[in-house]
Each structure stands twice: as structure tokens, then as C-alpha cells.
N, C-alpha and C positions, 0 to 999 in steps of 0.2 A: 650603685656606688654610694648615693647620698644617704641611704639608711645606714651603711657600713661605716660611714664617718661622722654619725650623730655624735659620739663620744668626744669628738673636736670641742664641742660645746658643753655638752652634758657632763664631761668628765673633768673639765677644768674648774678648779675652786680657788678662790681668792684667799690668800693667806694661809692656806692649808695645803697638804699633799694632794696631788692631783691623782686622779684613778689610773690604775694600770693600763686601761684601754687608751686613755689620753695619751699616755707616755709612749705607748707603742705607736700610735698614729704620729705623734709628734716626731718621733725618730724615722719612721717611714717617710714623712715629709721631708725632713732634712736631707735625708739620703738621696730622694728623688730631686729635690731642688739643686744641690750642688753636684749631682751627677750630670745634669743638662746645663749647668752654668758654665760660662765661657771664661771665668776667671775666679779669683778667691771671694768674690762678693756678689750677691743676686738681691732681688726685691725682697723685702721683709713683709710677710702677710699678718703681722701682729695687730691688734687692735688700735695701737697708738701709731704705727707706720702706714697701715692700710695700702701695702704694696707700692709706697711712695719711695723712701731712702732705700739706697742699697747697703747691706749689711754683710758683715763676715758670718760664718757659721757659729762661731762662739758668741758673738753679739746677739744674733737671731735667736739662738736657744734661750739665752737669757729673756730677751723680749717676749717670747711665747709663754715661758713659764711665769713672767710677770704679769703680762697683759692679756694673753689668750690670743686666739684667732680672730681675725676681723670676721664680722658677720657675713653670711651667705658665700663662703669660700669652700663649700664642698667639692668643687671641681677645681682642680689646681691648674687653670690655664695659663697662669703666669710662669708656672714652673714645670713645663713640659707636658702637662695632660692635655689630651684633645677636647675640645668643646665645639662640636659641630653647630649647635644651635646658636652660638654667640655670632654677633654682628662683628665684621672685621673692625679692627681699631682704626683711628683716624690717622692720617698720613703724618700728622703733627708728632704723634706717639711713636710711630715707626721710626721717623727721623731721630727722636730722642734716644731710642733704642740702639739705633746704629752708632750714635755717638758714644753710649755708655759701653758698647761692645768694643770701641776703639780704646777707651780708657782701661777696660779689662785686659786687652792686649797689652797695653802699656805697663800694666801691674805685672805681667808675666817677667818683665825685664828686671824686677826687683826682687831681692832675696830679704825676706822679712817675715815675723811672726806676727800675724793679724791681731792675736790676743795682746800684744804689746806694742801697739802702734804709738803710744806716747813716748816710748823710748826709741822709736825707728829713726832711721837716717833722714836727713832733710828731704830728700827726693820722694821718700815714702809718705812723709807727712804732706807733701805737695800733692800727691796722688790722691790722698784722703780728702784734701781740700777740694780737689777737682770734682770727686764724687758727691760731696755736700752740694758743690755749686750747681751739679747737675740736677739736685732736687730743688733747689732754692729758687723761688718765684721772684722775677725781676722786682716786681712790687705787689701791692695788695690787690690791684684791680687788673691783673693780667694771669693768663696761665702759662705764659712764657716763661722759661727758666734762664738763669743767668748764663748757663753753658751755651744754649741755643742761641741767645742773643751775642755772645762773643764769639760764636762761630760764624754767625751771619756777617758781623763786622769784619772779621778778619777775611771772609770771602770777598767782600766789598773792597777791602784795602788791597787783597792780590790782583782782582780783576780790574781795577783802575790805577793800579801803581802808585798808590797813596804812600807817602813817606811815614814812617812811625816817629816823626820829629827826631830825625837822624838817628833812628834806632835807640830810642830812649836816651838820647844826649850821651852816648859813651864817649868820653874824651880822654881815656887814658891812653897814655902812650906805651907804659909798660905796667903790668898790674902791680908789681912789688913797689913802684915808685908812685903810685897815685896819690899818697898822701904828703908827700914831699913838697915843699913850697920852693926849692932851688934844684937846679940840676946837680946830680951827684958828681958830675965830671968837670964842668966848667965853673958851677958856682952861680951861674945866672938865675934869675927869678923865672918860673914858670908862668908868671902871668905878666900880662902887659901893664906897664907902669904909666901913671899920669901924676901930674903936680897937684897937690894939695893947696890949701889957702895959703900956707906958709912958704909955698914955692919949694917944697920938697917932693922928690919922687916917692910915691907909694904904689903898693900893688893894688890892682883892681881885681875883680872877681873872673876877667876874662883870660882864658888861657892864650898864651903866646902861639903855640902850635897845638893843633887838634889832630886826632886820628880817629876815624870811626871803624870799630872793629866788630864783626859778627862771627862768632864762634861757629865752627864747622862741624865739631863733634856731634852736638845735638841734631844736626840736620843729616850727617850720616846716618846716626842711629834711626832717625824717623823713616829713612829710606827703607829699613828692614822692617818697620811696623806695618808696612802695606805688603799684603800677600802677593799682590802682582808685581810689584816693583822688587820685592825680595827675590822673587823668582828671576826677574830680568837681570838682577845683579850677579847672577851665575853664568851669564852669556859667554864669556871667555873660556869658562870651562867645558862648554859643550862642543865648540869646533872653531878652528881658525877661519877668519873671515874670507881668505883668499886661498885658492888651490895653487896660485903661481907664487914662486918666490920673489918675482919681480914686481909684484903688485901689492900694495897694502891697502886693503879694505877696511881694516879695524886696527887700532894700536896694538892689538895682540899679535898681529903679523909683523911687528917691527923687531929689530936687533936688541933694541933697549930694553923691550918687554922680555925678551929671551935671557937676557944678560941679568936682569933682575931675579929672574926664576932660578938662574945658577948660583947667584949670590946668597940668596936665602930660600932654600929649597922648603924649609918648613912654611914659610909665607906663602909659596907657590902651590902648596898642597891644598889650601883651603881656598876654595872657588870664592868664597865671600870676602877674600882679602882684597882691599879696594886700591886700584891704582889711580893717581889723582893727577891730573893736569892743572898747570898754573899759567894763566895768561893776564897780562897788563898792557895797558897804553894810556898815555897821557893826552889831555885835550885842554883847550881853553873854552870854559863855559860861557864866556861873555864875548862881545864883539872885540875885535881888534883895536878899536878906538878907546876902549875902556881901560881902567887899570889892569896891569898884568896879573893874571891869576891862573893857577895850575890845578887841575883835577884829575887824580891817578886812581882809578878802580882797579883792584886786584880780583880776579875771578877763579875759582875753583871748579873742576870737572871731574866727576867721577867716569872713568873710562871702562868700568866693568860692564855697562849697559851696552845694549845692541847698537849698531850704527845709526838706526833710525830714531833712537831715543837720546843718544849721548849728548846731542848739541840742542836739544830742546831747551826752551827758556826755563822750564820748572826744574831742571837738572844742572843748570849752570849756577853756582852759588857765589853770590858777591861777599867776599871776605873782608876786604880793607876799602876805604875810601881816604886817599891822602890828598889833603886840602892845603894851599898856601899859595902866596904871591910868587913863589919859585918853585920849580919842578925839583923832586927830592935828589936827583943826581947820585951822587956817590953815597949819599946817606940813605939810599932806599933799603938797604938790607937792616937798617936800625928800625925802620917802620914795620919790617916784616916780623918783628921780634914776638908779638902775640901769637902769629900764626906758627911760627918756629916752635913755640913752647906746645902748642896743641899738637903739632906733627911729632914732637918727642914723645908726648903721651900715646899718640897712635902707632909709633914704632914698637912700643911694648905691648900696646893693646888696651882696649876698654871694654867692658861688660856691655852687651846689647843683647837685645831678643830678636829672633828670627821668626817672623810670623808664618813664613813658609815652611820651615821645619819645625815650628812650634817648639822651639828650645832656645836656651841662652847659648852664647859663644863669645869668643874673645875677637872683637873687632879689630883690626890692624889695617893701617894705610901707608902709602908710601908715595912721595910726589915723583 
């Protein structure tokens, strides 16, 4: 095999036309590489990249023509070829490879032209940024990448329930009003006022009321990016939980579930359509002797999952945290406004990628 691929190096010529043998081998390589690739990008073996950055086919073809193949790559072991004599890769590289496979699965959820990524939608630009971070070293004195470091930090955050500083200090009540300085209904200032040196009331930078909101659409999409969880999200389609009409083992056994099926047959036909539950309850985070304060978390649960999974912590989404000296009372629905806006989008549907079926679909959900 090595002799057959010698034109990989002998047939490449700088600034002039490459040999016909080189062109044939390069075309064979591109076919082989993207046949086994799990997404629109794979490792680039040019002299400049040396199997480091992930590139699209169009960019890789340009790199090979411009720089040629990296030295001693007669066996394409990074692109599907078997190399029995090679020592197995370190565990760190395997872990990086798994994360890049995850990013490739994420890419399948986007519709884009890899050759025109500069004009692509923002979410595609973000995907390319993640790919670059996957190869970018944290600093000059380590082999660890930015992607690996961020993944480790997120795992620590999850394992130890560390706050993300109130989830990036999201303090908007409703998205379209976030730039207003006064309430559009009553005219009151959105900020706490204090007296200045002249004794006049002036606005501070502290919001009078705050709402922590964590969007649910990205998290619902991520459920389908895991092949195992995407399969479990079809649980309700396989069988009802109980054989008796008087016993409810799973929400799929309820009359409400059946009523929704009858109300929207198209929604019911797709087993991936998500049925959501909402739960909330308020509590006082401080002692009874302290100043009165109220905290109302709002949780969302996807009921598509089987009974043994549906109430696990990782599948209960914290959507809102309503804080203040008084409980929300009759204004509770006002605080639900961001969630209601997302539910309106999910009523129509959003594009998502199903890693179990290996295709895109219209993700819909109902409370």
C-alpha cells in the first residue's frame, strides 16, 4: 500500500499543476475520509494542519492542493484505514474525539453550505467557533484544548450544583422590554431609586424586580442529540404503562393525555412530540426572624420518558426563579411570560436533530 501511494508526495508540485496520479490519490482520499466521517467535517491531513483542525471537504481540498499531504501519512489511519501496527491512541485523544463526534451530531441539526460559512446563520457560525475551540490549545505550555477544559468545568459545575452566577445574570422580565427604563403600563422606573447629593431621586443600576429565566428549547433539543435519550423520548409510543383502566403508571395512561391526542391528531402521530409538565412552589430561603423574602422556582418535566427516568434530576428543567420580598400572587402569570413565548414557538415547532433516527424533524411540545 505504501508504494502505491508514493505519488502522494512525489506527484505534488508547488505552484504548478500536480501529477495525474496525485490528483487520483487525493480524490480517493477525500472520498474515503468523508465516507467514514460522522458529519460535514473531519481531520485535515495537509502539511499545515497535520490532522489537527477539522475542515469541510471544500476547505480540505484547497489545503491539500496548496500544502500537500503531511509527511509519513501513507496509511490513512485517521480516516478509516486499518493500521494494526500502530499503538492505541491515548485516552485524552479518545475523549477529544468523542467530544468532536458530539459536535458533528450537533452540526447535522443545521442547514448550511460549508463553502459559505461566512454567510451562514449565527448558530452555524457558533458551530464553527466550537470546532476551532476543539483544536485551540488552552495556552502554549499544555496539550489540553479549550473544548476539553470547558467540558471539564461544566462537569464540575453540574456535579457540585455550582451556580452560573444566577445563569449569566439574566434579569429581563420580558425580552421586548429589556431596554426600557420605565414600565410601559404604570410608568414606574424599572430601577431602585436613591437620593443624590441634591436630595433628588435618581435611578440606580439595581433592578427593582428581577426574574431568572433559563430557556427550555435548547435543552429539549439537546435531549434528542443523545442517541440513548432520543430513543427513550419515544417511550409513550411503544406501550401504555398500565393494563388496567383504573391504574395510572405513566401520564400516558391519563384521560388528559388522550384528550390532547384527540385535540391534535397530527401532534399525537409523532412519538417525538413532547408532553411537558409544570410544577412550582414557593418557600422562604431565610429564617423566619429575617426580613420576609420569597423564592418561587418553576420546573418543567418532559413526560415522554419512561417512569424510571421521568423524575430524575437531570430531566427536571429549572425554567424560572421568581425572587422578591413578596410572593408573586395574582401576578404569577406575568412572570411566566418568557416561558409562554417559548411554548408558542413549540406549539408551531422548531427544527431539531434526532440522533436516534439520524435525521432532522419538527420538534413540538405542549404543557
